[in-house]
N, C-alpha and C positions, 0 to 999 in steps of 0.2 A: 505493498500497500503508502512504500516510501514514492512513488510515481506522479501523485494526486495531488499531494500539495504542491507540484514542482509545475504539473498537467489549469493547478486553478491559477500559479502565480506567471505563467506563459500567456494564457488570456486576459489576464488585469493589465502585465504590459504593452500588449496587443490592441487591448480597448484604450489604455490611455497612448499610444500613436497614431491608432487610429483618430481618437478628437485632434490631439495635435495641432494634423494632419485640417483639420475641417474644417479646423477653426484661420489655422494659417492662409488655407486656400479662400473662408470664406470674409475675414477682412481686406487680404491682396484685393479678391474680388471687386468688392466694392470699390474698391478706391481705384483700382485698373478701367473698373466701367465708368463710373463717375469723372472719371478723365477722357473715357474717347467722349461718354456723348460731350464734353466739358468741348473734346476738341471738333465733334463735330457739327456743336452747333458754333463755333465758333469758323469754324470752312463757309456753312452755310448763310452768314449772317456778314463772311464777306461776297459770296459767290452773290448775297440781294446787292450786295451795295454796287458791284460791280455793272451788272443788270439795272438796276435804276440810274447807272449815267449813261448805260450805253444804249440802254431799250426807248424807245418813245413811248406813250401811255396806249397808243392803240396797240403796236408790238408787244407790251406786256400781258397786252390785255387779249389777244388767242393767244401767248400761252398761255397763262391763268385755267381759258375755255377749255386749253388743251388738257393741263393734270388736272382739271373736275375729270374726266372722261379715261385719261390715260397717264400715269403719274409716272410712275418709271418712266412712259417716253421721254415725259415733257424733263422730270429730272437729268436725261442724257439730255437735252437739247440744251436745259442752260448750265453744264459742265461744257458742251460746245461752244458755246457761247461768251461764257465769261473761259474758258483757253483760251480763245480766236481773239480775249479783248486784252488778256492780257501777255498775248504773244505780239500785240501790236499791226492785226491782223484785219483789225477795224479798224474801217474813213470812219468818221461821223457816227453818227446815230443808226443804229436798226430799225427803220421800220417796219409800219403794218404788211406793205407787200414785201419786203425782203425777207420776213421775217415768215411769213405763207413759202417761200419758194427756200428759205431752210428750213420749216417744216419736210416742204414733198420732198429735202435730199435725202436727209434724215433718217423717212420710217422707209421702216425695213415693205421691200418687193410684197405687193402681199399678192398672194395665189388667188386665183380667181379657176373655179369652178366653172365647167362647161358641161351642163345639164341637159340632158336631152330626155324626153320623152316617146317611148315605141308605142 
């Protein structure tokens, strides 16, 4: 019966180690998540500032309308416009017609289905 106290001690040490790991992961995970969230918010604020600077009101309204129906696509367009503006490839401001052309260019090719009835 001498193995039983050793097993109990081993199990106690395992639980202690597991608790330490969970505490460490929980503490670091929260701090890391908060830092990532703050960085993401700063990046989004910077992107919005760039968009306000380079888009006319009409272009912003069109982009907001797209964002309502296709948020992922609008996010991609915003990133593209911001990167174009920051790289200096945007002359002046983007108006509604230019935004419409940009949306057409960036929109993925839609597959059309030709359905024929017999």
